C-alpha positions in Angstrom: -33.5 5.3 -21.1 -32.1 7.0 -18.0 -28.5 7.8 -17.2 -27.1 8.2 -13.7 -26.7 11.8 -12.7 -23.3 13.1 -11.4 -24.5 12.9 -7.8 -25.5 9.2 -8.0 -22.3 7.7 -9.3 -21.0 4.4 -8.0 -18.4 4.9 -5.2 -15.9 2.5 -3.7 -13.4 2.7 -0.9 -10.2 0.6 -1.1 -6.4 0.5 -0.5 -3.9 1.8 -3.0 -1.7 -1.1 -4.1 0.4 0.5 -6.9 1.3 4.0 -8.1 3.9 2.9 -10.8 2.0 4.4 -13.7 1.8 8.1 -14.5 -1.5 9.6 -13.2 -2.9 6.1 -12.5 -3.3 4.2 -9.3 -4.5 0.6 -8.7 -7.0 0.4 -5.9 -7.9 -3.0 -4.3 -11.5 -3.1 -3.0 -12.6 -5.7 -0.6 -16.1 -7.0 -1.3 -17.8 -8.9 1.5 -21.1 -10.8 1.0 -22.9 -13.8 2.3 -22.6 -17.2 0.5 -25.8 -17.9 -1.4 -26.3 -21.4 0.0 -24.4 -21.5 3.3 -24.8 -18.0 4.5 -21.2 -17.7 5.6 -19.3 -14.5 4.9 -17.3 -14.6 1.8 -14.5 -12.1 1.1 -13.6 -11.2 -2.5 -11.1 -8.6 -3.8 -11.3 -6.6 -7.0 -8.7 -4.2 -8.4 -9.7 -0.9 -10.1 -7.6 1.4 -12.1 -8.3 5.0 -11.1 -7.1 8.4 -12.4 -4.9 10.4 -10.0 -4.1 13.6 -11.9 -2.1 15.2 -9.1 -0.3 12.1 -7.9 -1.2 12.5 -4.3 -2.0 8.9 -3.4 0.7 6.6 -2.1 0.7 2.8 -1.7 -1.1 1.8 1.5 -3.5 4.8 1.5 -7.2 4.2 1.9 -9.0 6.2 -0.9 -12.4 6.9 -2.2 -12.9 6.4 -6.0 -15.9 7.3 -8.1 -17.1 6.0 -11.5 -16.4 8.2 -14.5 -16.3 8.1 -18.3 -13.7 5.8 -19.8 -10.3 7.5 -19.6 -8.3 4.7 -21.2 -8.6 1.0 -21.9 -8.8 0.0 -18.2 -9.4 3.3 -16.4 -13.0 4.0 -15.5 -12.6 5.4 -12.0 -11.4 8.7 -10.6 -9.8 9.5 -7.2 -12.0 11.7 -5.1 -10.2 11.8 -1.8 -7.7 10.2 0.4 -9.7 8.8 3.4 -6.6 7.8 5.5 -3.0 8.2 4.6 -0.6 5.3 5.1 1.7 5.2 8.0 5.0 6.8 7.0 8.2 5.2 8.3 10.9 7.6 9.4 13.8 8.2 6.9 17.4 7.6 7.8 18.0 11.4 8.1 15.1 11.7 10.6 16.5 8.8 12.7 20.0 10.3 12.5 18.7 13.7 13.6 16.8 12.2 16.6 19.4 9.7 17.8 22.7 11.1 16.4 24.8 9.8 13.6 27.1 7.8 16.0 24.1 5.6 17.0 23.5 4.6 13.4 27.2 3.7 12.9 27.6 1.5 16.0 27.1 -2.2 15.5 25.1 -3.6 18.3 25.3 -7.3 17.3 27.5 -9.6 19.4 30.9 -10.1 17.9 31.6 -13.6 16.5 33.9 -15.7 18.6 37.5 -15.8 17.6 38.6 -19.0 15.9 40.6 -21.3 18.2 43.9 -22.6 16.9 43.9 -26.4 16.6 45.4 -28.1 19.7 48.2 -30.6 19.1 47.8 -34.0 20.7 51.0 -35.4 22.4 51.5 -39.1 22.7 
């Protein structure tokens, strides 16, 4: 009976969907294959729980995970590297620094029309 060596472990690349647990990330892996009968491409998704000891991964990151020994009831994968970080939106402070605080305070929407007083009909 042979066991896989450390260099031949199963690897997957997927997107981080959740980081709500301590030291655990949920990675969604897209699996593409051909349909057995019709040959058309079929897309399936599978979620894996992976160990992230340093808490580096953020939702939206593309990461590489590798198989490892069971770490908990659901965790059997470990984060190896962040392949591509998710795009970071600028914070309110960064926008205020670039544009100036007055631009954030100004309301650029059109003002609502003032209500017209009812007109009296004379007979």
